[in-house]
C-alpha positions as CSV (number, residue, x, y, z in Angstrom):
1,M,-8.4,19.2,17.0
2,D,-10.1,22.4,15.7
3,P,-11.4,21.7,12.4
4,I,-9.4,24.7,10.6
5,K,-6.3,23.9,12.1
6,E,-6.7,19.9,11.1
7,K,-7.2,21.0,7.5
8,R,-4.0,23.0,7.6
9,F,-2.1,20.3,9.2
10,N,-3.3,17.7,7.0
11,L,-2.5,19.6,3.8
12,A,1.0,20.6,4.7
13,F,1.6,16.7,6.1
14,N,0.7,15.8,2.6
15,I,2.5,18.0,0.9
16,F,5.5,16.8,2.9
17,L,4.7,13.5,2.2
18,V,4.2,13.7,-2.0
19,T,7.3,16.1,-2.0
20,G,9.7,13.7,-0.1
21,M,8.6,10.9,-1.9
22,I,9.0,12.3,-5.2
23,V,12.3,13.5,-4.5
24,A,13.3,10.0,-3.3
25,V,11.9,8.6,-6.8
26,T,13.6,11.0,-8.4
27,I,17.0,10.3,-6.8
28,T,16.6,6.8,-7.3
29,T,15.2,6.9,-11.0
30,V,18.4,9.2,-11.8
31,F,20.9,6.6,-9.8
32,K,19.3,3.6,-11.9
33,L,19.6,5.8,-15.2
34,Q,23.3,5.9,-14.7
35,Q,23.7,1.8,-14.9
36,P,24.5,0.1,-18.5
37,E,22.0,-1.6,-20.5
38,V,18.9,0.3,-18.6
39,K,15.6,0.0,-20.2
40,T,15.0,3.9,-20.4
41,F,11.2,3.2,-20.9
42,M,10.3,0.5,-18.4
43,L,12.7,2.9,-15.9
44,L,10.5,6.1,-16.4
45,L,7.2,3.8,-16.3
46,A,8.3,2.3,-12.8
47,A,8.9,6.0,-11.6
48,F,5.6,7.2,-13.0
49,G,3.8,4.4,-10.9
50,S,6.0,5.0,-8.1
51,I,4.6,8.7,-8.1
52,M,1.1,7.4,-8.6
53,G,1.7,5.0,-5.7
54,V,2.3,8.1,-3.3
55,I,-0.6,10.1,-4.4
56,N,-2.8,7.0,-3.8
57,T,-1.5,6.5,-0.5
58,V,-2.0,9.8,0.6
59,L,-5.6,10.0,-0.9
60,S,-6.5,6.7,0.9
61,A,-5.2,8.1,4.5
62,N,-7.6,10.8,4.0
63,G,-10.5,8.7,2.9
64,H,-10.7,10.2,-0.5
65,I,-12.3,8.3,-3.5
66,L,-10.0,9.3,-6.1
67,T,-7.3,6.9,-4.3
68,F,-8.2,4.2,-6.5
69,V,-7.9,6.3,-9.8
70,F,-4.1,6.5,-8.7
71,G,-4.2,3.1,-7.4
72,F,-5.0,1.9,-10.8
73,L,-2.3,3.8,-12.5
74,D,0.3,2.6,-10.0
75,V,-1.0,-1.2,-10.3
76,L,-1.2,-1.0,-14.1
77,A,2.5,0.1,-14.3
78,A,3.5,-2.2,-12.0
79,T,1.6,-5.1,-13.8
80,V,3.3,-4.0,-17.1
81,V,7.2,-3.7,-15.4
82,C,6.6,-6.9,-13.7
83,Y,5.5,-8.9,-17.0
84,D,8.6,-7.2,-18.5
85,N,11.0,-8.4,-16.0
86,G,9.9,-11.9,-16.2
87,I,8.6,-11.5,-12.7
88,M,5.3,-13.7,-13.1
89,G,4.2,-14.2,-9.5
90,N,4.3,-10.2,-8.6
91,F,2.5,-10.0,-12.5
92,A,-0.3,-12.6,-11.4
93,L,-0.6,-10.7,-8.2
94,H,-0.9,-7.1,-9.8
95,A,-2.8,-8.5,-12.7
96,F,-5.5,-10.8,-11.4
97,Y,-5.9,-9.4,-7.7
98,F,-4.6,-5.8,-7.3
99,L,-6.3,-4.5,-10.0
100,P,-9.7,-5.8,-9.9
101,M,-9.4,-4.4,-6.1
102,Q,-9.0,-1.1,-7.4
103,F,-12.8,-1.2,-8.9
104,I,-14.2,-3.2,-6.3
105,G,-12.6,-0.6,-3.9
106,F,-14.4,2.3,-6.2
107,W,-17.5,0.6,-5.9
108,Q,-17.6,-0.3,-2.4
109,W,-16.5,3.3,-1.2
110,R,-19.3,5.2,-3.6
111,K,-21.7,2.7,-1.7
112,R,-20.1,4.6,1.6
113,G,-20.6,8.0,0.8
114,A,-17.4,9.0,-0.6
115,T,-17.7,11.0,-3.8
116,V,-15.7,14.3,-5.5
117,G,-17.7,17.2,-5.1
118,A,-19.3,19.5,-7.9
119,A,-18.0,22.7,-8.6
120,G,-17.8,24.9,-5.1
121,E,-18.7,21.5,-3.2
122,E,-16.4,19.8,-0.8
123,D,-15.5,16.2,-1.6
124,K,-17.1,13.3,1.0
125,K,-15.0,11.1,2.5
126,V,-16.0,7.3,3.2
127,K,-17.6,6.3,6.2
128,A,-15.1,4.3,8.1
129,R,-16.1,1.2,9.7
130,R,-14.6,-1.3,12.3
131,L,-14.1,-5.0,12.5
132,T,-16.4,-7.0,14.6
133,G,-14.8,-9.6,17.1
134,R,-15.7,-12.4,14.4
135,Q,-14.0,-10.5,11.6
136,W,-10.9,-10.0,13.9
137,V,-11.3,-14.0,14.2
138,W,-11.4,-14.6,10.4
139,L,-8.9,-11.5,9.3
140,V,-6.3,-13.2,11.4
141,C,-7.2,-17.0,9.9
142,G,-6.9,-15.4,6.7
143,I,-3.7,-14.0,7.1
144,L,-1.9,-17.2,8.6
145,A,-3.6,-19.2,6.1
146,G,-2.0,-17.2,3.6
147,I,1.0,-16.8,4.8
148,A,1.2,-20.8,4.7
149,V,0.2,-21.4,1.4
150,L,2.5,-18.4,0.2
151,Y,5.4,-19.8,1.7
152,S,4.9,-23.4,0.1
153,I,4.8,-21.6,-3.3
154,L,8.2,-19.4,-2.5
155,Y,9.8,-22.5,-1.2
156,F,8.9,-25.0,-4.2
157,V,9.9,-22.2,-6.4
158,D,13.1,-21.7,-4.7
159,V,13.8,-25.3,-4.8
160,A,13.4,-25.8,-8.6
161,K,15.9,-22.8,-8.9
162,L,18.3,-24.9,-7.0
163,D,17.8,-28.1,-9.2
164,A,18.1,-25.8,-11.9
165,G,21.6,-24.6,-10.6
166,K,20.4,-20.8,-10.7
167,I,21.0,-20.4,-6.9
168,T,23.3,-21.7,-4.5
169,S,20.9,-22.3,-1.4
170,V,17.6,-21.5,-0.1
171,N,17.2,-19.2,2.4
172,K,14.3,-20.1,4.2
173,S,14.1,-17.1,6.2
174,K,13.9,-14.8,3.4
175,I,10.7,-16.7,1.9
176,L,9.2,-16.5,5.1
177,L,9.2,-12.7,5.4
178,D,8.5,-12.7,1.6
179,A,5.3,-14.5,2.9
180,V,4.5,-12.6,5.8
181,V,4.9,-9.2,3.5
182,M,2.7,-10.1,0.7
183,A,-0.2,-11.7,2.8
184,L,-0.5,-8.5,4.9
185,N,-0.3,-6.9,1.5
186,I,-3.1,-8.9,0.3
187,A,-4.8,-8.5,3.8
188,G,-4.1,-5.2,3.5
189,Q,-5.8,-4.2,0.1
190,V,-9.0,-5.9,1.3
191,L,-9.4,-3.7,4.2
192,L,-8.7,-0.8,2.1
193,S,-11.5,-1.8,-0.5
194,F,-14.2,-2.6,2.2
195,A,-13.2,0.9,4.3
196,F,-12.2,-0.8,7.4
197,M,-10.1,1.3,9.7
198,E,-7.9,-1.5,10.8
199,Q,-6.2,-1.6,7.4
200,W,-3.9,1.1,8.9
201,Y,-2.6,-1.4,11.1
202,I,-1.6,-3.8,8.7
203,W,0.0,-1.6,6.4
204,I,2.2,-0.3,9.6
205,L,3.2,-3.6,10.0
206,V,4.3,-4.1,6.3
207,N,6.0,-0.2,6.5
208,I,8.0,-1.7,9.5
209,S,8.9,-4.7,7.8
210,S,10.0,-3.1,5.1
211,I,12.2,-0.6,7.1
212,S,14.0,-3.3,8.7
213,L,14.8,-5.5,5.6
214,W,16.3,-1.9,4.1
215,T,18.2,-1.0,6.9
216,V,20.1,-4.2,6.9
217,A,20.8,-3.8,3.4
218,L,21.9,-0.4,4.2
219,L,24.1,-1.5,7.0
220,S,25.4,-4.4,5.3
221,G,26.6,-2.1,2.1
222,A,24.8,-4.1,-0.5
223,G,23.0,-1.9,-2.9
224,S,23.7,1.2,-0.5
225,G,22.6,3.6,-3.1
226,N,19.1,2.0,-3.6
227,A,18.8,0.8,0.2
228,A,19.3,4.5,1.2
229,V,16.4,5.6,-1.1
230,M,14.2,2.8,-0.1
231,L,14.7,3.4,3.5
232,I,13.7,7.0,3.2
233,K,10.5,5.8,1.0
234,Y,9.3,3.3,3.8
235,I,9.9,5.8,6.6
236,F,7.6,8.0,4.6
237,Y,5.1,5.3,4.2
238,L,5.2,4.4,7.4
239,M,4.6,8.3,8.3
240,N,1.4,8.5,6.1
241,S,-0.2,4.7,7.9
242,L,0.2,6.8,11.3
243,N,-1.6,9.9,10.0
244,G,-3.8,7.3,8.5
245,L,-4.8,6.0,11.1
246,R,-5.1,8.9,13.4
247,I,-7.6,10.4,10.3
248,W,-9.6,7.1,10.1
249,L,-10.3,6.8,13.7
250,N,-11.9,10.3,13.3
251,L,-14.0,8.8,10.4
252,C,-15.0,5.9,12.6
253,K,-16.5,8.5,15.2
254,Q,-18.0,10.8,12.6
255,A,-19.9,7.4,10.7
256,D,-21.0,6.1,14.6
257,A,-22.3,9.9,15.1
258,E,-24.5,9.6,12.4
259,R,-25.5,6.2,12.7
260,T,-26.5,6.8,16.3
261,L,-28.5,10.2,15.4
262,T,-30.4,8.5,12.4
263,T,-31.1,6.1,14.9
264,N,-32.5,8.4,17.3
265,L,-34.3,10.1,14.4
266,D,-36.3,7.0,13.5
267,I,-37.1,6.2,16.9
């Protein structure tokens, strides 16, 4: 694609994604504000975090280092919301993993050439890289081990709830799906922070899984108001992931070309 046409396409596509996601978040927030005993501040904080998350995902797809600034705001808001709602597992995950990874990612992307241009200068995108065969093996083994550990933890938590009479049964399929999605999110964040193109394969899997979950919820009529908006949300995320994969494949080609040119000049 012609560079000028590609810039125009990316700009229009990004505006479409951000606008669509803001509309989805707004609808969700307005819907929830109608519910009794809602915590207005926490709801608005969650909405703010969601919008920061939208901008974060679009910037990451475009290889822009400011993704970690908006990612920090998104994760910080989610950390507070999880703590307020007593969701301590997700609180710990956000506070002690996703939050520090924003700083690590910013540092790593700076090392790989990503910068915010000064006045009159263009921003520089990150130099993307690919996983080697050995790294693929470590990634797959890490994801499988993560799923096993997370499943064990989530199963133990649900058994404790069952013994306490808080739930009537343990849904092993749901626990497994939760463990898979959580493990993929952790792996995706690592690949994102270290600028690996293969992160987009992970995000695509996460988004497809989420679309499946919310489609089932919508068809079953359980929380259909939220389910419809969440379904739309993850469809937008999937479109962004597919666009991110396309952009990062090009970023990898550019990085390979620059590396080849540097090698030839050294010779």
